[in-house]
C-alpha positions in Angstrom: -1.0 -31.8 -31.7 -3.2 -33.5 -29.4 -5.9 -31.8 -27.3 -6.1 -31.0 -23.6 -9.9 -30.8 -22.8 -10.7 -29.3 -19.6 -14.2 -29.4 -17.8 -15.7 -28.7 -14.8 -17.3 -31.0 -12.1 -19.4 -28.4 -11.0 -20.5 -27.3 -7.0 -22.6 -30.2 -6.3 -23.1 -33.8 -6.7 -23.3 -36.2 -10.0 -27.2 -35.4 -10.4 -26.2 -31.6 -11.3 -23.5 -32.4 -13.6 -24.3 -31.5 -17.1 -24.9 -34.7 -19.6 -21.9 -34.1 -22.1 -19.5 -33.6 -19.3 -20.6 -36.8 -17.4 -20.2 -38.9 -21.0 -17.0 -37.2 -21.5 -15.8 -38.4 -18.0 -17.4 -42.1 -18.5 -15.7 -42.3 -21.8 -12.2 -40.7 -21.6 -9.3 -43.2 -21.3 -6.9 -40.4 -20.1 -8.5 -38.7 -17.4 -6.9 -36.6 -14.7 -8.0 -34.6 -11.9 -7.1 -31.5 -10.1 -8.0 -33.2 -6.8 -10.5 -36.3 -6.0 -12.0 -34.7 -3.1 -15.3 -33.7 -5.0 -18.4 -35.2 -4.5 -18.8 -36.1 -8.4 -15.7 -38.1 -7.9 -17.1 -40.3 -5.5 -20.2 -41.5 -7.8 -17.6 -41.7 -10.7 -15.5 -44.0 -8.8 -18.4 -46.0 -7.8 -19.3 -46.3 -11.9 -15.7 -47.7 -12.3 -14.2 -44.7 -13.8 -10.5 -44.5 -13.5 -8.4 -41.3 -13.4 -5.4 -39.8 -11.8 -5.4 -37.1 -9.0 -3.1 -34.2 -8.8 -3.5 -34.4 -5.0 0.0 -35.6 -4.6 1.7 -32.7 -6.0 0.1 -30.5 -3.5 1.9 -31.9 -0.7 5.3 -31.8 -2.4 5.4 -28.0 -2.6 5.2 -25.3 0.1 4.2 -22.5 -2.9 0.9 -22.6 -4.9 2.7 -21.4 -7.9 5.1 -24.2 -7.9 1.7 -26.8 -7.7 0.2 -25.4 -10.5 3.7 -25.3 -12.4 4.0 -29.0 -12.2 0.7 -29.6 -12.9 0.8 -27.8 -16.0 4.1 -29.6 -17.0 2.7 -33.3 -16.3 -0.4 -32.0 -18.6 1.3 -31.1 -21.4 3.7 -34.0 -21.3 0.7 -36.3 -21.3 -0.8 -34.5 -23.9 2.5 -35.1 -26.3 1.6 -38.6 -26.5 -2.8 -38.6 -26.7 -5.5 -36.4 -26.2 -6.5 -36.0 -22.4 -9.0 -34.7 -20.3 -8.4 -32.7 -17.3 -11.3 -32.0 -14.5 -11.4 -29.3 -12.1 -14.1 -28.5 -9.4 -16.6 -25.9 -10.3 -16.3 -24.3 -13.9 -12.9 -24.4 -15.6 -12.4 -20.9 -16.2 -13.4 -19.5 -12.2 -10.5 -19.4 -9.8 -8.5 -22.2 -11.7 -4.9 -21.0 -12.1 -3.3 -23.9 -14.0 -6.4 -23.6 -16.5 -4.8 -20.1 -17.2 -1.5 -21.2 -17.6 -2.6 -23.7 -20.2 -4.5 -21.0 -22.1 -1.4 -19.1 -22.1 0.6 -22.0 -23.6 -2.2 -22.4 -26.3 -2.0 -18.5 -27.2 2.0 -19.1 -27.6 1.0 -22.0 -30.1 2.7 -24.9 -27.9 -0.7 -26.9 -27.1 -4.1 -27.3 -28.0 -6.9 -26.5 -25.5 -10.5 -26.9 -25.4 -13.0 -25.7 -22.6 -15.7 -28.1 -22.1 -18.8 -27.2 -19.5 -19.3 -27.1 -15.8 -21.2 -25.1 -13.5 -19.5 -22.4 -11.3 -19.4 -22.7 -7.5 -20.4 -19.0 -7.7 -24.0 -19.7 -8.5 -24.5 -22.4 -5.7 -22.9 -20.3 -3.1 -25.1 -17.5 -3.7 -28.0 -19.7 -3.5 -26.4 -21.3 -0.2 -26.1 -17.8 1.7 -29.4 -16.4 0.3 -27.7 -13.3 -1.4 -28.2 -11.6 -4.6 -25.1 -11.2 -7.0 -26.6 -8.4 -8.4 -25.6 -6.2 -5.4 -22.0 -6.6 -6.5 -19.3 -8.8 -5.2 -15.6 -9.9 -5.6 -14.2 -12.9 -6.1 -11.0 -13.5 -4.3 -8.4 -16.1 -3.8 -7.8 -16.8 -0.1 -4.4 -18.5 -0.8 -3.4 -15.0 -1.9 -5.8 -12.4 -0.2 -4.6 -8.7 -0.3 -5.8 -6.1 2.0 -5.9 -3.5 -0.8 -7.8 -5.7 -3.0 -10.8 -5.7 -0.5 -13.8 -3.2 -1.2 -16.0 -3.6 1.9 -18.9 -2.0 0.4 -19.3 -4.8 -1.9 -20.4 -8.7 -1.3 -17.1 -11.1 -1.0 -16.5 -14.4 -2.1 -13.1 -15.8 -1.0 -12.2 -19.5 -2.4 -9.9 -21.9 -1.5 -10.1 -21.8 2.4 -9.5 -25.6 2.5 -7.5 -25.4 5.8 -7.2 -23.8 9.3 -3.9 -22.1 8.2 -5.6 -20.4 4.9 -8.3 -19.7 7.3 -6.0 -18.1 9.8 -4.4 -15.6 7.4 -7.6 -14.9 5.6 -9.0 -14.0 9.1 -6.0 -11.8 10.0 -6.3 -9.9 6.7 -9.8 -9.5 7.0 -9.6 -8.2 10.7 -7.6 -5.0 9.5 -10.8 -4.0 7.9 -13.6 -5.7 9.7 -14.8 -6.0 13.4 -13.7 -8.7 15.1 -17.3 -10.1 15.8 -18.7 -9.5 12.0 -20.8 -12.7 11.0 -19.4 -14.5 8.1 -20.5 -17.6 6.2 -18.5 -20.5 5.5 -19.8 -22.5 2.9 -18.8 -26.1 1.8 -19.5 -28.2 -1.0 -22.3 -25.8 -2.2 -25.3 -27.1 -3.9 -24.5 -30.6 -3.0 -26.3 -33.3 -0.8 -23.2 -32.4 1.5 -23.6 -28.8 1.9 -22.7 -27.4 4.9 -23.5 -23.7 5.8 -21.7 -21.9 9.1 -22.5 -18.6 10.3 -19.9 -17.6 12.5 -18.1 -14.2 13.8 -15.0 -13.7 11.6 -12.9 -14.1 14.8 -13.7 -17.9 15.0 -12.8 -18.6 11.2 -9.6 -21.0 11.6 -11.7 -22.6 14.5 -14.1 -24.6 12.1 -13.1 -28.5 12.0 -14.5 -29.2 8.6 -12.6 -26.8 6.3 -11.9 -28.6 2.8 -10.9 -27.9 -0.8 -14.8 -27.3 -1.6 -15.0 -24.2 1.5 -15.3 -21.2 0.5 -15.9 -17.7 2.5 -19.0 -15.3 2.0 -18.4 -11.9 3.7 -21.7 -9.8 3.4 -21.1 -6.1 2.1 -20.7 -3.6 5.0 -23.6 -1.1 4.8 -22.6 1.5 7.3 -20.1 4.3 6.2 -19.0 4.5 9.6 -17.6 0.9 9.3 -15.8 1.7 5.9 -13.7 4.6 7.3 -10.1 2.5 6.5 -11.3 2.4 3.0 -9.8 5.1 0.4 -13.0 4.9 -1.5 -15.0 6.2 1.6 -12.4 9.0 2.2 -12.6 10.0 -1.6 -16.5 9.8 -1.2 -16.5 12.2 2.0 -14.3 14.7 0.3 -16.3 14.8 -2.5 -19.2 15.5 -0.3 -17.8 18.2 1.6 -17.1 19.9 -1.9 -20.8 19.2 -3.2 -23.8 21.1 -3.5 -25.0 20.2 -0.2 -21.8 20.4 1.3 -19.6 22.7 3.7 -19.6 26.3 2.6 -16.3 26.7 3.9 -14.9 23.6 1.9 -16.7 24.9 -1.4 -15.0 28.1 -1.0 -11.2 26.8 -0.8 -9.4 27.0 -3.9 -5.5 25.8 -4.6 -4.0 29.3 -3.3 -6.2 29.7 -0.1 -5.2 25.9 1.1 -1.4 26.7 0.6 -1.0 28.2 4.3 -3.0 24.9 5.5 -0.8 22.6 4.1 2.5 24.4 5.1 0.9 24.4 9.0 -0.1 20.6 8.8 3.5 19.4 7.2 5.2 21.3 10.0 2.7 19.8 12.6 3.5 16.4 11.1 7.5 17.0 11.2 7.0 18.0 14.9 5.1 14.6 15.6 7.8 12.6 13.8 10.4 14.7 16.0 8.4 13.4 19.3 8.3 9.9 17.8 4.5 10.0 18.9 3.1 7.6 16.8 -0.7 8.8 17.6 0.1 12.2 16.9 1.9 10.8 13.5 -1.4 9.3 12.6 -3.5 12.3 13.1 -1.2 14.7 11.4 -0.5 12.2 8.1 -4.3 12.1 8.0 -4.2 15.8 8.0 -1.7 16.3 5.1 -3.7 13.5 3.3 -6.7 15.8 3.5 -4.9 18.6 2.0 -3.8 16.5 -1.0 -7.4 15.2 -1.2 -8.8 18.7 -1.2 -6.3 20.0 -3.9 -7.2 16.8 -6.1 -11.0 17.5 -5.5 -10.9 21.1 -6.3 -9.0 20.2 -9.7 -11.8 17.6 -10.5 -14.4 20.0 -9.7 -12.8 22.7 -12.1 -12.1 20.1 -14.8 -8.5 20.5 -14.6 -7.3 16.8 -13.3 -8.6 13.9 -11.1 -7.0 12.4 -8.2 -6.0 9.2 -10.5 -4.3 11.1 -12.8 -2.2 12.3 -9.4 -1.6 8.7 -8.4 -1.1 7.6 -12.1 1.8 10.2 -12.2 3.3 9.5 -9.1 3.2 5.7 -9.8 4.5 5.9 -12.8 7.2 8.1 -12.1 8.3 5.7 -8.9 8.5 2.7 -11.6 10.4 4.9 -13.9 12.8 6.4 -11.5 13.3 2.7 -9.8 14.7 0.6 -12.6 17.0 -1.4 -10.2 13.5 -2.2 -8.5 11.1 -2.5 -11.4 13.6 -3.5 -14.1 17.0 -5.3 -14.8 19.3 -2.3 -13.9 21.7 -3.5 -10.9 22.9 -1.0 -8.1 25.3 -1.7 -5.0 24.5 1.1 -2.9 22.3 4.1 -2.4 24.8 6.8 -4.0 24.1 4.8 -7.7 20.6 4.8 -6.8 20.6 8.8 -6.3 22.6 8.7 -9.6 20.5 6.9 -11.5 17.5 9.1 -10.2 19.2 12.7 -11.0 20.1 11.1 -14.7 16.4 9.9 -15.2 14.9 12.9 -13.8 17.5 14.8 -16.3 16.5 12.8 -19.4 12.6 13.8 -18.3 12.9 17.3 -18.5 12.7 19.4 -21.6 15.8 20.4 -23.8 15.0 23.8 -23.3 17.7 25.4 -21.0 16.3 27.1 -17.9 18.2 28.5 -14.8 19.3 25.6 -12.8 17.8 26.7 -9.6 14.6 27.8 -11.0 12.2 24.9 -10.1 14.5 24.0 -7.2 12.8 24.1 -3.3 9.8 26.1 -4.8 7.8 27.1 -1.8 10.2 26.1 0.9 10.9 28.4 4.0 14.5 29.8 3.4 16.3 27.4 5.8 15.5 24.5 3.4 15.6 26.3 0.2 19.1 27.4 1.1 20.2 23.7 1.6 18.8 22.8 -1.6 20.3 25.5 -3.5 23.8 24.4 -2.3 23.0 21.1 -2.9 22.3 21.7 -6.7 25.1 23.8 -7.3 27.5 21.4 -5.4 26.3 18.5 -8.2 27.8 20.7 -10.9 31.2 21.3 -9.0 30.2 24.8 -7.5 31.3 23.7 -4.0 34.4 23.9 -1.6 36.4 20.8 -2.0 36.2 20.3 1.9 34.5 21.2 4.9 37.7 23.5 5.7 36.6 25.9 3.3 32.9 26.2 4.4 34.3 26.5 8.1 36.5 29.4 7.0 33.5 31.2 4.9 31.7 30.9 8.5 34.5 32.8 10.2 34.9 35.5 7.4 30.9 35.8 7.7 31.1 36.4 11.4 33.5 39.1 11.1 31.6 40.9 8.7 28.7 40.7 10.9 30.3 42.1 13.6 31.5 45.0 11.7 28.1 45.9 10.5 27.0 45.7 14.1 29.5 48.3 15.1 28.5 50.6 12.2 24.8 50.2 13.1 23.7 49.7 9.8 20.1 47.8 10.1 19.7 46.8 6.5 23.6 45.4 6.2 23.3 43.8 9.6 20.4 41.8 8.7 22.5 41.2 5.4 25.0 40.0 7.0 23.4 37.8 9.4 21.8 35.9 6.5 25.2 35.3 5.3 26.0 33.8 8.6 23.0 31.4 8.5 23.8 30.8 4.8 27.1 29.5 5.4 26.4 27.5 8.5 23.8 25.6 6.2 26.5 24.7 3.7 28.9 23.3 6.8 25.6 21.3 7.8 25.7 19.9 4.2 29.5 18.8 4.5 28.6 16.7 7.5 25.3 15.3 6.2 23.1 17.2 8.4 19.8 18.6 7.2 19.5 21.8 8.8 15.7 22.0 9.0 15.7 18.7 10.9 18.6 19.8 13.4 17.0 23.1 14.4 13.7 21.2 14.8 15.4 19.0 17.5 16.9 22.1 19.0 13.6 23.7 19.2 12.3 20.4 20.9 14.9 20.5 23.3 14.3 24.0 24.1 10.8 23.5 24.6 11.0 20.4 27.1 13.8 22.3 28.9 12.1 25.6 29.2 8.7 23.6 30.0 10.9 22.0 33.0 12.1 25.6 34.2 8.2 26.7 34.0 7.2 23.7 36.3 9.7 24.7 38.8 8.7 28.1 38.8 4.9 27.2 39.1 5.9 25.0 42.0 7.2 27.8 44.3 3.9 29.6 43.7 5.8 32.5 42.5 5.7 34.1 39.1 8.6 34.3 36.3 9.4 38.1 37.6 10.2 37.0 41.0 13.2 35.2 39.8 16.5 36.3 38.6 18.3 35.0 35.5 20.7 33.3 37.6 18.0 31.5 39.7 16.0 30.6 36.3 19.5 29.1 34.8 19.9 27.0 37.6 16.6 25.4 36.7 17.8 25.3 33.3 21.0 23.2 34.2 19.0 20.8 36.4 16.9 20.3 32.9 20.7 19.6 31.2 21.8 17.4 34.2 18.2 15.2 33.8 19.0 14.9 30.0 15.9 16.4 28.8 16.3 16.4 25.2 
């Protein structure tokens, strides 16, 4: 089995190349370069070193994964005939996907790989920008930059910002978090005689003309907490501080039980915002619901019972486990199959011990929602009308019983029979795939808007409600209906 020896060309010119790497490059009769666009290559060419580069492979493919796959296939194929040297910019083990793929093949026993020397561009880049890596930094790939990977309180080095398209994609991602005029530094050919450092506002990132495969972006850490409010870590720190020794007396006094009513209130306010289709209101109310989650998690951590990480882990593992059609090999054709799979997996997760079927259904929910969930659960085991007709007949039956109790003037029985009417109507709603809470919420909103119109008309007259008859007020109401106020 022949060996693929991988070496790094470093971050600068040939003067900075380690002697051993230089000799290996000079003496190799089978030298392959990921790219010839590097300061060292110019000097090697001048010294008569022959090589083959993979620059043309980049032109063939639209996705980098396909580029790396072809490079690896070519290298493996060449190594079947003789030992070869593969040279990459910087250090072989820093930001080199193809190298990692070759090492994976070695673990499988398919090839033999040897890692040579090389200087990482990271050292040279920190020297170029005058920053200290001990303060913490992230090394990210500009061709695959994800918003959730970014930590604003750390320095960022974003590699492979080699053309205007990549620079534009990086800029758009960063501007989700950073101000448009945040000062960043583009560093090209760090540590070489051709080094160029540009200090620019973030918004101008894709307007710099001399981007190349030797260009990296340096983003300084954000020091002001106010500028990192979009980051989850900052929110965690704020909640922890509020509950900490020097925090807010009210927050420190709260318990899981004392916060229950606030969680309900915030949830209903979010539902109202959704019903109103008010995006700004939704953002605010989602934040308020999240605050309740964060407070409960912080209380759990303060009491040594559980942490937010455990909450997230529990949720993430459940989502993966219950979506085998997304994260596994299960095939589904429609949402009904998805729901069936979900219920079956959920059943398998539960203990073998028998417990009442409705025991853990709709815990803590308001009565309207609880009735809906009870009926839905019972229907799954066949305790249901075969069609809506039976449900409607039950409504008329309950209405008649309610009427009788009203005539009997029995306060307790009137209340009971009225509850039966609501329960029967909820059953009808379920047959027509209507979520009763949502339907009633829509009606509440409609009533609010129409009554507000009535109130507005009354105020315009300079009179009070007491000055109007019910018929006159009803006329305003009908006007609202005609105007399609919903």
